[in-house]
All heavy atoms as an XYZ file, in Angstrom:
868
protein
N     176.289     94.745     67.996
C     176.092     93.886     69.140
C     176.537     94.584     70.433
O     175.872     94.476     71.455
C     176.869     92.584     68.923
C     176.609     91.579     69.988
S     174.894     91.096     70.031
C     175.022     89.384     69.958
N     177.645     95.309     70.336
C     178.133     96.021     71.518
C     177.156     97.106     71.952
O     176.939     97.312     73.151
C     179.507     96.626     71.240
N     176.557     97.776     70.991
C     175.577     98.812     71.301
C     174.359     98.208     71.983
O     173.824     98.764     72.940
C     175.176     99.547     70.023
C     174.246    100.730     70.172
C     174.889    101.806     71.029
C     173.882    101.283     68.810
N     173.936     97.063     71.525
C     172.792     96.377     72.130
C     173.111     95.955     73.566
O     172.298     96.149     74.471
C     172.409     95.158     71.291
C     171.166     94.462     71.803
C     170.754     93.309     70.921
N     170.342     93.828     69.629
C     170.445     93.156     68.499
N     170.964     91.946     68.489
N     170.050     93.678     67.368
N     174.292     95.405     73.781
C     174.683     94.998     75.136
C     174.798     96.202     76.069
O     174.386     96.132     77.230
C     176.006     94.232     75.096
C     175.940     92.813     74.572
C     177.347     92.243     74.437
C     175.087     91.938     75.450
N     175.344     97.303     75.548
C     175.465     98.509     76.373
C     174.095     99.042     76.752
O     173.869     99.431     77.909
C     176.264     99.572     75.629
N     173.169     99.056     75.809
C     171.833     99.581     76.118
C     171.099     98.680     77.104
O     170.407     99.172     78.000
C     171.018     99.765     74.840
O     170.768     98.526     74.223
N     171.261     97.374     76.986
C     170.639     96.452     77.944
C     171.242     96.647     79.332
O     170.529     96.658     80.334
C     170.785     94.996     77.472
C     169.911     94.765     76.241
C     170.414     94.010     78.580
C     170.157     93.437     75.552
N     172.545     96.849     79.398
C     173.202     97.081     80.686
C     172.754     98.370     81.333
O     172.479     98.413     82.540
N     172.669     99.434     80.558
C     172.222    100.721     81.101
C     170.777    100.623     81.564
O     170.420    101.123     82.635
C     172.400    101.838     80.061
C     173.888    102.093     79.846
C     171.704    103.121     80.494
C     174.201    102.963     78.666
N     169.945     99.973     80.751
C     168.551     99.786     81.140
C     168.470     99.020     82.461
O     167.710     99.389     83.355
C     167.777     99.039     80.055
C     166.425     98.570     80.523
C     165.375     99.465     80.606
C     166.214     97.250     80.892
C     164.133     99.058     81.056
C     164.975     96.825     81.339
C     163.943     97.736     81.415
O     162.718     97.326     81.867
N     169.261     97.965     82.604
C     169.235     97.167     83.827
C     169.666     97.956     85.046
O     169.033     97.875     86.101
N     170.723     98.734     84.914
C     171.221     99.528     86.038
C     170.204    100.593     86.436
O     169.906    100.778     87.624
C     172.586    100.165     85.696
C     172.986    101.218     86.716
C     173.655     99.094     85.611
N     169.651    101.282     85.451
C     168.675    102.329     85.756
C     167.382    101.746     86.312
O     166.773    102.312     87.216
C     168.386    103.175     84.514
C     169.546    104.052     84.109
S     170.157    105.125     85.415
C     168.750    106.185     85.665
N     166.966    100.607     85.794
C     165.760     99.958     86.304
C     165.949     99.534     87.759
O     165.054     99.714     88.593
C     165.422     98.754     85.431
O     164.233     98.156     85.851
N     167.114     99.014     88.078
C     167.411     98.627     89.458
C     167.447     99.859     90.362
O     166.904     99.830     91.475
C     168.750     97.883     89.512
C     169.144     97.487     90.905
C     168.496     96.433     91.548
C     170.152     98.147     91.586
C     168.853     96.067     92.840
C     170.512     97.793     92.866
C     169.857     96.744     93.483
O     170.212     96.387     94.766
N     168.070    100.940     89.881
C     168.145    102.160     90.686
C     166.750    102.721     90.958
O     166.461    103.170     92.076
C     169.004    103.210     89.979
N     165.879    102.681     89.955
C     164.514    103.171     90.146
C     163.756    102.275     91.117
O     163.027    102.764     91.982
C     163.783    103.285     88.792
C     162.291    103.480     88.978
C     164.361    104.430     87.980
N     163.934    100.968     91.007
C     163.222    100.069     91.921
C     163.694    100.245     93.361
O     162.901    100.115     94.294
C     163.382     98.614     91.475
O     164.699     98.162     91.687
N     164.968    100.571     93.555
C     165.482    100.817     94.899
C     164.974    102.133     95.472
O     164.904    102.297     96.683
C     167.019    100.823     94.888
C     167.629     99.476     94.603
C     167.325     98.480     95.702
O     167.505     98.756     96.875
N     166.833     97.315     95.316
N     164.616    103.066     94.612
C     164.171    104.390     95.059
C     162.650    104.549     94.994
O     162.147    105.666     95.071
C     164.830    105.456     94.194
C     166.338    105.475     94.361
C     166.984    106.443     93.434
N     166.623    107.815     93.788
C     166.987    108.866     93.094
N     167.704    108.727     92.007
N     166.630    110.075     93.470
N     161.916    103.459     94.857
C     160.462    103.533     94.733
C     159.842    104.239     95.928
O     158.956    105.086     95.773
C     159.860    102.126     94.574
O     160.418    101.532     93.400
C     158.355    102.187     94.425
N     160.294    103.933     97.111
C     159.745    104.573     98.324
C     160.018    106.078     98.308
O     159.138    106.875     98.605
C     160.332    103.913     99.556
C     159.693    104.377    100.840
C     160.183    103.522    102.001
N     159.679    103.995    103.246
C     158.530    103.611    103.790
N     157.799    102.718    103.159
N     158.130    104.095    104.941
N     161.245    106.447     97.951
C     161.588    107.877     97.866
C     160.733    108.579     96.815
O     160.233    109.688     97.053
C     163.063    108.039     97.503
C     163.459    109.471     97.228
C     164.752    109.596     96.447
O     165.509    108.622     96.351
O     164.969    110.695     95.912
N     160.566    107.952     95.678
C     159.753    108.542     94.611
C     158.303    108.668     95.067
O     157.639    109.673     94.805
C     159.877    107.715     93.320
C     161.302    107.833     92.771
C     158.867    108.167     92.275
C     161.628    106.848     91.668
N     157.809    107.661     95.789
C     156.452    107.723     96.323
C     156.283    108.880     97.296
O     155.253    109.571     97.278
N     157.280    109.099     98.144
C     157.219    110.219     99.093
C     157.235    111.547     98.340
O     156.480    112.462     98.655
C     158.380    110.138    100.106
C     158.170    108.937    101.029
C     158.506    111.426    100.910
C     159.343    108.636    101.925
N     158.096    111.646     97.342
C     158.147    112.871     96.536
C     156.801    113.145     95.867
O     156.332    114.278     95.842
C     159.231    112.770     95.470
C     160.628    112.873     96.013
C     161.641    112.729     94.872
N     162.975    112.702     95.361
C     163.755    113.782     95.502
N     163.281    114.962     95.170
N     164.974    113.677     95.961
N     156.177    112.083     95.325
C     154.883    112.250     94.656
C     153.806    112.635     95.675
O     152.939    113.454     95.380
C     154.493    110.967     93.921
C     155.447    110.563     92.810
S     155.317    111.553     91.348
C     153.927    110.788     90.572
N     153.866    112.042     96.878
C     152.888    112.372     97.911
C     153.051    113.807     98.398
O     152.074    114.449     98.797
C     153.018    111.407     99.085
N     154.278    114.315     98.355
C     154.538    115.682     98.792
C     154.240    116.716     97.707
O     154.395    117.903     97.934
C     155.995    115.829     99.249
C     156.339    114.992    100.462
S     155.414    115.461    101.915
C     156.114    117.034    102.275
N     153.844    116.249     96.527
C     153.423    117.180     95.486
C     154.307    117.256     94.262
O     154.094    118.122     93.413
N     155.291    116.381     94.147
C     156.132    116.407     92.954
C     155.311    115.991     91.737
O     154.502    115.069     91.800
C     157.321    115.462     93.117
N     155.515    116.694     90.654
C     154.827    116.387     89.416
C     155.540    115.231     88.712
O     156.751    115.058     88.875
C     154.811    117.618     88.497
C     154.062    118.793     89.072
C     152.584    118.469     89.286
O     151.953    117.863     88.439
N     152.061    118.850     90.436
N     154.816    114.449     87.925
C     155.458    113.342     87.202
C     156.609    113.790     86.308
O     157.624    113.104     86.205
C     154.312    112.755     86.377
C     153.087    113.073     87.149
C     153.357    114.410     87.776
N     156.500    114.970     85.691
C     157.591    115.434     84.829
C     158.836    115.756     85.644
O     159.953    115.642     85.140
C     157.158    116.610     83.972
C     156.706    117.812     84.699
C     156.342    118.944     83.724
N     155.190    119.713     84.078
C     155.082    120.503     85.134
N     156.059    120.589     85.980
N     153.992    121.186     85.361
N     158.665    116.158     86.920
C     159.818    116.410     87.786
C     160.526    115.106     88.135
O     161.755    115.065     88.196
C     159.375    117.132     89.058
C     158.860    118.540     88.819
C     158.216    119.137     90.051
O     157.882    118.394     90.993
O     158.032    120.372     90.060
N     159.748    114.063     88.357
C     160.335    112.743     88.630
C     161.072    112.251     87.388
O     162.184    111.719     87.478
C     159.245    111.744     89.079
C     159.808    110.345     89.192
C     158.633    112.190     90.397
N     160.453    112.433     86.223
C     161.092    112.049     84.962
C     162.413    112.790     84.787
O     163.438    112.187     84.449
C     160.151    112.344     83.791
C     160.698    112.045     82.399
C     160.775    110.551     82.181
C     159.835    112.692     81.344
N     162.412    114.086     85.046
C     163.634    114.887     84.916
C     164.699    114.439     85.910
O     165.893    114.417     85.577
C     163.317    116.364     85.112
N     164.293    114.056     87.119
C     165.245    113.599     88.129
C     165.945    112.315     87.688
O     167.171    112.202     87.749
C     164.524    113.368     89.460
C     165.411    112.852     90.564
S     164.522    112.520     92.099
C     163.504    111.121     91.641
N     165.164    111.352     87.212
C     165.734    110.072     86.805
C     166.580    110.241     85.544
O     167.685    109.698     85.452
C     164.616    109.029     86.580
C     163.792    108.824     87.855
C     165.196    107.713     86.083
C     164.555    108.277     89.025
N     166.083    110.995     84.566
C     166.865    111.223     83.345
C     168.129    112.022     83.643
O     169.171    111.797     83.024
C     166.020    111.935     82.290
C     164.984    111.087     81.574
C     164.213    111.929     80.571
C     165.604    109.889     80.899
N     168.057    112.950     84.591
C     169.243    113.708     84.981
C     170.314    112.819     85.594
O     171.504    112.963     85.304
N     169.873    111.887     86.428
C     170.811    110.934     87.025
C     171.460    110.083     85.932
O     172.671    109.873     85.941
C     170.080    110.038     88.025
C     170.940    108.974     88.637
C     170.124    107.985     89.478
O     168.906    108.037     89.516
N     170.812    107.086     90.124
N     170.663    109.629     85.002
C     171.202    108.835     83.897
C     172.126    109.646     83.015
O     173.169    109.156     82.564
N     171.774    110.903     82.757
C     172.605    111.762     81.907
C     173.967    112.015     82.535
O     174.981    112.080     81.823
C     171.890    113.079     81.639
N     174.019    112.146     83.848
C     175.311    112.329     84.516
C     176.194    111.108     84.332
O     177.390    111.224     84.045
C     175.110    112.601     86.005
C     174.578    113.961     86.315
C     174.345    114.125     87.810
C     173.615    115.411     88.104
N     173.249    115.530     89.521
N     175.613    109.926     84.483
C     176.382    108.699     84.287
C     176.834    108.548     82.837
O     177.958    108.116     82.566
C     175.554    107.485     84.710
C     175.230    107.372     86.190
C     174.274    106.213     86.443
C     176.501    107.188     86.989
N     175.962    108.912     81.912
C     176.299    108.832     80.494
C     177.437    109.788     80.165
O     178.394    109.422     79.463
C     175.056    109.123     79.634
C     174.033    108.002     79.795
C     175.419    109.306     78.170
C     172.654    108.355     79.292
N     177.359    111.012     80.652
C     178.406    111.999     80.386
C     179.744    111.553     80.954
O     180.788    111.688     80.291
C     178.006    113.349     80.967
N     179.727    110.992     82.148
C     180.960    110.499     82.748
C     181.544    109.361     81.920
O     182.753    109.330     81.640
C     180.705    110.039     84.188
C     181.899    109.467     84.943
C     182.953    110.548     85.142
C     181.455    108.887     86.259
N     180.695    108.426     81.514
C     181.165    107.302     80.701
C     181.699    107.741     79.353
O     182.726    107.231     78.879
N     181.027    108.691     78.720
C     181.509    109.191     77.426
C     182.831    109.925     77.570
O     183.720    109.793     76.722
C     180.464    110.103     76.790
C     179.227    109.422     76.219
C     178.245    110.457     75.709
C     179.595    108.446     75.123
N     182.984    110.702     78.632
C     184.236    111.429     78.843
C     185.400    110.458     79.045
O     186.464    110.615     78.436
C     184.106    112.366     80.038
N     185.188    109.452     79.864
C     186.246    108.458     80.100
C     186.539    107.691     78.818
O     187.699    107.457     78.466
C     185.845    107.519     81.253
C     185.838    108.278     82.568
C     186.796    106.322     81.333
C     185.241    107.506     83.734
N     185.493    107.315     78.094
C     185.680    106.579     76.842
C     186.426    107.389     75.793
O     187.290    106.859     75.086
N     186.104    108.674     75.680
C     186.805    109.518     74.711
C     188.271    109.716     75.090
O     189.145    109.722     74.223
C     186.106    110.867     74.571
C     184.850    110.859     73.716
C     184.126    112.197     73.812
C     185.183    110.538     72.274
N     188.546    109.847     76.387
C     189.942    109.972     76.821
C     190.732    108.716     76.478
O     191.863    108.791     75.991
C     190.009    110.251     78.319
C     189.598    111.651     78.757
C     189.580    111.745     80.281
C     190.531    112.677     78.166
N     190.134    107.567     76.713
C     190.805    106.303     76.384
C     190.963    106.168     74.871
O     191.997    105.690     74.382
C     190.038    105.110     76.986
C     190.147    105.151     78.511
C     190.560    103.786     76.445
C     189.268    104.157     79.217
N     189.955    106.593     74.110
C     190.041    106.514     72.651
C     191.155    107.406     72.120
O     191.910    106.990     71.225
C     188.700    106.906     72.035
N     191.265    108.619     72.640
C     192.338    109.509     72.203
C     193.705    108.934     72.576
O     194.650    109.011     71.802
C     192.193    110.903     72.819
C     191.109    111.730     72.201
C     190.205    112.395     72.997
C     190.990    111.854     70.827
C     189.204    113.170     72.439
C     189.996    112.625     70.256
C     189.091    113.279     71.063
N     193.795    108.347     73.763
C     195.072    107.805     74.227
C     195.492    106.578     73.426
O     196.682    106.364     73.186
C     194.979    107.454     75.711
N     194.534    105.779     72.994
C     194.878    104.549     72.275
C     194.785    104.691     70.759
O     194.932    103.712     70.041
C     193.977    103.411     72.741
O     192.633    103.690     72.416
N     194.581    105.890     70.256
C     194.416    106.101     68.814
C     195.660    105.701     68.035
O     195.563    105.138     66.947
C     194.068    107.556     68.539
N     196.813    105.970     68.551
C     198.057    105.645     67.848
C     198.207    104.127     67.697
O     198.581    103.644     66.631
C     199.244    106.239     68.621
C     200.527    106.147     67.906
C     200.537    107.098     66.734
C     201.930    107.116     66.126
N     201.971    107.813     64.873
N     197.894    103.402     68.736
C     197.994    101.939     68.684
C     196.946    101.371     67.735
O     197.227    100.455     66.960
C     197.819    101.339     70.104
C     197.778     99.826     70.061
C     198.918    101.818     71.012
N     195.748    101.932     67.770
C     194.647    101.424     66.947
C     194.802    101.778     65.468
O     194.166    101.162     64.627
C     193.315    101.969     67.469
C     192.954    101.493     68.860
S     192.811     99.722     68.988
C     191.324     99.456     68.067
N     195.628    102.769     65.138
C     195.762    103.192     63.743
C     196.278    102.073     62.857
O     195.959    102.026     61.672
C     196.654    104.421     63.637
O     197.967    104.115     64.030
N     197.058    101.155     63.401
C     197.548    100.036     62.597
C     196.446     99.014     62.312
O     196.560     98.236     61.364
C     198.714     99.354     63.319
O     198.254     98.780     64.527
N     195.370     99.023     63.083
C     194.278     98.074     62.881
C     193.166     98.615     61.986
O     192.305     97.858     61.546
C     193.678     97.675     64.238
C     194.637     97.046     65.238
C     193.944     96.866     66.578
C     195.144     95.714     64.717
N     193.156     99.918     61.746
C     192.097    100.542     60.965
C     192.439    100.539     59.483
O     193.578    100.763     59.095
C     191.867    101.977     61.442
C     191.481    102.135     62.910
C     191.449    103.593     63.288
C     190.138    101.494     63.173
N     191.440    100.310     58.655
C     191.636    100.277     57.217
C     190.950    101.480     56.589
O     189.743    101.640     56.697
C     191.067     98.973     56.643
C     191.188     98.857     55.148
C     192.424     98.659     54.551
C     190.063     98.968     54.343
C     192.543     98.560     53.193
C     190.170     98.880     52.971
C     191.412     98.672     52.398
O     191.525     98.584     51.048
N     191.696    102.322     55.936
C     191.238    103.523     55.250
C     190.461    104.482     56.150
O     189.533    105.162     55.713
C     190.395    103.161     54.034
C     191.174    102.511     52.933
C     190.323    102.267     51.703
O     189.101    102.358     51.755
N     190.965    101.968     50.588
N     190.809    104.504     57.416
C     190.209    105.438     58.359
C     191.338    106.025     59.193
O     192.181    105.302     59.704
C     189.192    104.731     59.287
C     188.659    105.701     60.323
C     188.068    104.133     58.488
N     191.338    107.326     59.320
C     192.349    107.985     60.129
C     192.074    107.731     61.602
O     190.922    107.667     62.033
C     192.325    109.490     59.849
O     193.113    110.175     60.775
N     193.120    107.613     62.392
C     192.954    107.393     63.831
C     192.394    108.629     64.520
O     191.851    108.537     65.613
C     194.284    106.997     64.458
N     192.523    109.768     63.874
C     192.019    111.011     64.451
C     190.848    111.550     63.625
O     190.708    112.759     63.454
C     193.147    112.031     64.525
N     190.007    110.702     63.108
C     188.863    111.104     62.292
C     187.827    111.800     63.175
O     187.214    111.177     64.032
C     188.252    109.879     61.620
C     187.192    110.218     60.600
O     187.017    111.415     60.318
O     186.554    109.287     60.085
N     187.621    113.108     62.984
C     186.698    113.836     63.866
C     185.247    113.394     63.718
O     184.479    113.469     64.674
C     186.875    115.294     63.453
C     187.482    115.258     62.100
C     188.241    113.968     61.992
N     184.872    112.910     62.543
C     183.508    112.452     62.338
C     183.197    111.248     63.233
O     182.121    111.170     63.829
C     183.282    112.096     60.862
C     181.851    111.795     60.461
C     180.982    113.021     60.669
C     181.801    111.352     59.012
N     184.143    110.358     63.361
C     183.966    109.181     64.222
C     183.875    109.613     65.680
O     183.027    109.133     66.432
C     185.120    108.168     64.025
C     185.124    107.636     62.602
C     185.041    107.040     65.038
C     183.903    106.848     62.221
N     184.757    110.539     66.085
C     184.760    111.008     67.475
C     183.522    111.837     67.808
O     183.243    112.081     68.969
C     186.022    111.826     67.777
C     187.248    110.971     67.951
C     188.257    110.969     67.002
C     187.392    110.159     69.069
C     189.387    110.187     67.156
C     188.514    109.369     69.239
C     189.503    109.386     68.279
O     190.600    108.609     68.448
N     182.781    112.262     66.812
C     181.551    113.013     67.039
C     180.320    112.100     66.970
O     179.453    112.143     67.853
C     181.421    114.141     66.016
C     180.144    114.957     66.102
C     180.165    115.808     67.362
C     179.993    115.815     64.879
N     180.252    111.256     65.949
C     179.051    110.461     65.720
C     178.885    109.290     66.691
O     177.776    109.007     67.127
C     179.023    109.946     64.280
C     178.816    111.004     63.210
C     178.804    110.377     61.827
C     177.540    111.778     63.455
N     179.969    108.621     67.026
C     179.858    107.468     67.921
C     179.392    107.882     69.319
O     178.449    107.290     69.853
C     181.177    106.662     67.956
C     181.140    105.607     69.044
C     181.436    106.020     66.603
N     179.986    108.904     69.944
C     179.453    109.322     71.251
C     178.017    109.832     71.171
O     177.220    109.606     72.086
C     180.393    110.442     71.699
C     181.643    110.205     70.962
C     181.240    109.601     69.662
N     177.672    110.492     70.070
C     176.302    110.968     69.896
C     175.325    109.790     69.815
O     174.267    109.800     70.445
C     176.205    111.839     68.647
C     174.881    112.520     68.406
C     174.593    113.513     69.539
C     174.897    113.233     67.072
N     175.686    108.761     69.070
C     174.858    107.561     68.968
C     174.750    106.861     70.322
O     173.658    106.475     70.747
C     175.426    106.606     67.924
C     174.712    105.269     67.782
C     173.316    105.474     67.216
C     175.520    104.331     66.908
N     175.872    106.717     71.005
C     175.851    106.071     72.322
C     175.011    106.860     73.322
O     174.252    106.272     74.097
C     177.273    105.908     72.857
C     178.120    104.825     72.211
C     179.553    104.906     72.712
C     177.538    103.460     72.475
N     175.117    108.177     73.305
C     174.341    108.998     74.233
C     172.850    108.889     73.937
O     172.035    108.810     74.858
C     174.790    110.457     74.152
N     172.492    108.857     72.667
C     171.087    108.732     72.293
C     170.505    107.406     72.752
O     169.417    107.361     73.342
C     170.928    108.884     70.767
O     171.474    110.140     70.374
C     169.477    108.799     70.355
N     171.221    106.329     72.489
C     170.745    105.003     72.894
C     170.690    104.907     74.416
O     169.742    104.349     74.980
C     171.643    103.907     72.286
C     171.347    102.549     72.877
C     171.465    103.872     70.775
N     171.681    105.455     75.101
C     171.712    105.394     76.560
C     170.563    106.202     77.172
O     169.940    105.755     78.145
C     173.051    105.906     77.077
N     170.258    107.369     76.624
C     169.132    108.150     77.143
C     167.806    107.442     76.898
O     166.911    107.499     77.741
C     169.120    109.551     76.531
C     170.069    110.540     77.169
C     170.074    111.858     76.402
C     169.731    110.774     78.626
N     167.690    106.768     75.770
C     166.487    105.985     75.508
C     166.370    104.833     76.502
O     165.282    104.550     77.002
C     166.494    105.459     74.076
C     165.264    104.678     73.657
C     164.036    105.573     73.698
C     165.447    104.111     72.274
N     167.503    104.209     76.820
C     167.491    103.126     77.805
C     167.152    103.650     79.194
O     166.572    102.926     80.004
C     168.845    102.414     77.830
N     167.488    104.895     79.500
C     167.139    105.510     80.783
C     165.684    105.962     80.815
O     165.075    106.053     81.875
C     168.034    106.721     81.060
S     169.734    106.323     81.403
N     165.125    106.275     79.654
C     163.774    106.809     79.598
C     162.730    105.781     80.036
O     161.746    106.149     80.679
C     163.460    107.305     78.180
C     162.089    107.868     78.034
C     161.787    109.106     78.558
C     161.092    107.149     77.401
C     160.514    109.633     78.433
C     159.822    107.660     77.274
C     159.533    108.909     77.787
N     162.946    104.526     79.719
C     161.951    103.495     80.054
C     161.780    103.364     81.567
O     160.654    103.427     82.066
C     162.302    102.160     79.375
C     162.265    102.338     77.850
C     161.350    101.049     79.809
C     162.862    101.199     77.071
N     162.861    103.213     82.374
C     162.670    103.192     83.831
C     162.159    104.530     84.379
O     161.389    104.554     85.340
C     164.059    102.880     84.390
C     164.806    102.280     83.278
C     164.235    102.860     82.027
N     162.556    105.637     83.752
C     162.085    106.948     84.214
C     160.585    107.091     83.987
O     159.874    107.646     84.825
C     162.846    108.054     83.498
N     160.105    106.575     82.876
C     158.668    106.629     82.606
C     157.900    105.775     83.607
O     156.823    106.125     84.064
C     158.392    106.167     81.173
C     156.996    106.507     80.715
C     156.762    106.068     79.314
N     156.656    104.612     79.327
C     156.862    103.848     78.288
N     157.226    104.353     77.153
N     156.727    102.543     78.382
N     158.490    104.647     83.983
C     157.864    103.793     84.991
C     157.852    104.491     86.347
O     156.895    104.375     87.116
C     158.591    102.459     85.075
C     157.881    101.449     85.943
C     158.493    100.070     85.916
N     159.941    100.110     85.977
C     160.723     99.477     85.110
N     160.223     98.794     84.133
N     162.040     99.544     85.230
N     158.892    105.258     86.649
C     158.946    105.986     87.920
C     157.887    107.074     87.972
O     157.380    107.408     89.045
C     160.328    106.602     88.110
N     157.538    107.642     86.817
C     156.504    108.676     86.776
C     155.149    108.134     87.208
O     154.316    108.876     87.705
C     156.329    109.210     85.346
C     157.378    110.138     84.895
S     157.181    110.708     83.177
C     155.480    110.519     82.799
N     154.938    106.855     87.027
C     153.638    106.253     87.283
C     153.531    105.615     88.665
O     152.584    104.866     88.914
C     153.353    105.206     86.218
C     153.252    105.822     84.847
C     152.909    104.805     83.811
N     152.790    105.444     82.513
C     153.215    104.925     81.393
N     153.779    103.735     81.403
N     153.071    105.563     80.261
N     154.487    105.891     89.537
C     154.453    105.319     90.883
C     153.261    105.895     91.637
O     153.080    107.110     91.699
C     155.771    105.621     91.625
C     155.655    105.279     93.095
C     156.910    104.847     91.008
N     152.449    105.009     92.199
C     151.328    105.438     93.027
C     151.860    105.666     94.445
O     152.404    104.754     95.066
C     150.235    104.373     93.024
C     149.007    104.774     93.812
O     148.867    105.976     94.094
O     148.190    103.889     94.111
N     151.749    106.882     94.976
C     152.319    107.174     96.297
C     151.806    106.262     97.393
O     152.570    105.839     98.257
C     151.915    108.619     96.551
C     151.644    109.204     95.224
C     151.158    108.075     94.372
N     150.530    105.924     97.388
C     149.976    105.082     98.459
C     150.559    103.675     98.423
O     150.891    103.106     99.466
C     148.453    105.010     98.342
C     147.767    106.345     98.635
S     148.247    107.053    100.234
C     147.549    105.860    101.342
N     150.711    103.126     97.249
C     151.287    101.776     97.128
C     152.761    101.802     97.513
O     153.242    100.902     98.217
C     151.079    101.232     95.709
C     149.577    101.007     95.451
C     151.850     99.951     95.500
C     149.243    100.633     94.031
N     153.490    102.826     97.077
C     154.921    102.931     97.400
C     155.136    103.102     98.892
O     156.085    102.545     99.458
C     155.539    104.091     96.639
N     154.274    103.842     99.574
C     154.439    104.066    101.005
C     154.031    102.847    101.834
O     154.545    102.651    102.935
C     153.651    105.300    101.443
C     154.160    106.622    100.853
C     153.233    107.756    101.228
C     155.564    106.890    101.308
N     153.131    102.046    101.321
C     152.715    100.834    102.047
C     153.698     99.700    101.889
O     153.718     98.783    102.698
C     151.348    100.372    101.543
C     150.232    101.230    102.025
C     148.913    100.649    101.588
N     147.861    101.613    101.825
C     146.732    101.665    101.151
N     146.518    100.800    100.180
N     145.849    102.570    101.433
N     154.508     99.717    100.852
C     155.462     98.640    100.585
C     156.499     98.571    101.703
O     156.867     99.569    102.299
C     156.156     98.851     99.240
N     156.956     97.385    101.974
C     157.967     97.081    102.987
C     157.390     97.319    104.316
O     157.528     97.700    105.277
C     159.258     97.861    102.733
C     159.906     97.460    101.442
C     161.190     98.204    101.210
O     161.921     98.455    102.197
O     161.490     98.531    100.080
């Protein structure tokens, strides 16, 4: 459930960011930017946010591992498999949630984006 809520939140934030930058994306497309460049720009922005969130989350997880060890059953508080697989899963889901707004940004028609507002 937490993974689903996180992916919906990331999708919402990225979708809002793309909608706010529609005019900029339209100008970039009118100036000759390729759709794959726009896709890379949006995914790059999302990847930076994901990396920052994972770094902060891992630091908090390492710091609270001693306290959490009393709540875990038959799992070590310093289990490297958990510290590897969970961030990998979160990063994959988060990039997928970023891909949907990025794909929509690739399809921005420059003329419509420039006429808006």
